[in-house]
Residue, then its C-alpha position, 0 to 999 in steps of 0.5 A: m510497457k517501459s521500464i520505470i527508473t527511479s533514483s535508487y531502483p528500476i521497477h519492471f512490468n510484464t514480459s520485460c519482468y522475467t528477463e530482467l530479474n534473470t540477468h540481475l541474478k546472474a550477474s550478482n552472484y547471490s549465495k542463495i534466494f529465499v522467496l517469501v509468499d503466503q498460502n494465497t500466493h503459494e498455491h495461486c503465483l509461486p507456480q508461475f514465478l518459478s517457471g520464469l526463474e532461470t537460475q542454478i542458485h539454490i531456492e528455498i520457500i518461506e510460507i507465513e499465514a496470509g493476512e493483516s493480522n500476521k503483519s507482526i513482529e512475531t511473524c518477522s521473528g518467525v521468518w528470521q528465525v528460518l532464514s537463520e536455520l536455512e543458512a542465509d548470509r549476507k549474500s543472500i537475496l529475498i523475493n517478497l511474493g504477494g500482496g502489501v502484507i508480504t512486501d511491507l514485511g519482507g521488506f522489513v525482515a531483510s532490511t534488518f537481518k544480518r543489518g540487511i540483505a537484498y530483497i526484490h518485490v514481486p507484487t501479487t496484489l493491485l494494492g502492492m502494485v500501485d502502492a505498497s512495493i513503491g517507494g522503500k517503506t517497509g514495516v509491521d504492525l504493533g497490535h492493531l495499530k497500523n505501520q508503527i514499526g518499520v524503516i525505509n530502506t529500497g530493494k534491488m527492483v520491482l516487477i510487476d507482471t499484471s498476470f497475477l490479477t487475474s487470481l484476485p478476488q474482486n475485493q483485493m482488486r477494489s482494495g487497490l482502486a483505492e490507492m489510485l483514486k487516492h493518486g488522482l485526488i491528490f496530484n492530477e484531475a485528469y487521472w482522477n476523470k479516469f475513475t468516474v468512467l471505470e465501466t468502460l475500461n478493459l484490462d489494457d485501460l488497467d495496465q495503462l491505470i497501474y503504469e500511471s499510478v506508479e509514475i505518480k507515486k514514484s514522482i512524489v517520493e523522488k522529490d522527498p524519500f523520508e517523508n519531510n514534506e511532499r510524501k505526506t500528501l500520499n497519505y491523503g484518506h489514511t489518517l482517519g482511514h488507518a484508524i478506522e482499520s485498525y478499529y475494525l481490525s480489533n473489534s470482533s463485534r465488527i466486520t474487518l475491512l480491507h486496507g483500501e475499503a478503509i482508506a474509501i472511507g477515509m478519503i470522503l471524510a477528509t474530502f468533507i473536511s476540506t470543504k471545511l478547512s480549506g475551501f474545497p468546493f462542496n458540489e466536487c465533494e458530492n462527486i468524489k463521495a458519490t464515485i467512491l460510494e460507487i465502487f466500494g459501498q457504504t460501511k455504516i459507522q456506529d454512533e458508539d464507534l467514532n469516539p474509539i476511532i478518533d482516540l485512534l488518531k494519536f497513534d498517527k505516524k505522521n503526528e508531531h509535537g502532539n499535533i493530528n496532521f491531516v492531509l486535505l484538499e484545495a482543489i483536485g490535484k493540489p493537496k495542502i499537509n500538515c493540517l489541524v482538525e477539531n474534533n467536532i468537524l470530525l465528527d461532522a465529517f462521520k455524519y455526513y459519510n452516514s448520510 
């Protein structure tokens, strides 16, 4: 697949990944290479990645524990400490090999260590490939509150090798699909329609869908890199989705939801709210709900959980001047930002989801 060139960095795919990486390493005179992994990518992805490197630069591996609960300042502090102990300097580079937790956290670590060192993302999950690694957002959670601490800072390149997906569990694949579904809903009805016939798609089709998703996100981010206007549309389903994810993560009596599983719920809720506030057709809302539930199934949200989830909305990073801002749809491919939603409509949306 042809590389996608953004205004700040290139995105390379499959066979070109290692060629482009090795060319970059040869030309850049880095002092040391650090590769950030978790236990899973250390075992399943690191050997393949290292086998593609052709460099005489010294390489160090830094491993953190896997999972969203480790996307924290405490983990960053540990990685900063290891970098310091291993004598990383400002000419070092950090390569982030993993899913969204690794790329978000690794990008933040690199952007702040010694006031900023170079980094490269090598996403190994579908979610990482189509969303987390694209656009320069880095950061960590504050307790159970999602993505409260971070900076927007792009790396040197993104390398998308879809062969890493063969090691991915089914639930992680579904988690990535949520962001691809979102891209269709906010940007392109033709792209959305491809997901209504998932059972007919093969691995080559998946590669093409990933490529199209990256193009969509790149197009939106370049128009608004610092999320003042259009980039906010990428948060469709995320206002309630992040609140649901945070609530389930902090409540030991509830199952832990993956990011995409929570966002899938958030998109159904946002689509229903769109029928009430922005004229979105209810029959299309029904079709969207059916498509998403066919992929993700339904998580029963208990009545006693609704108010605590709604209370978490005040921490959403899109909020301005005390207002909780939602992204809604007027039509598929026609989003509307900075929408205010009353609590009674939020409760109706949860009732609709549970029905």
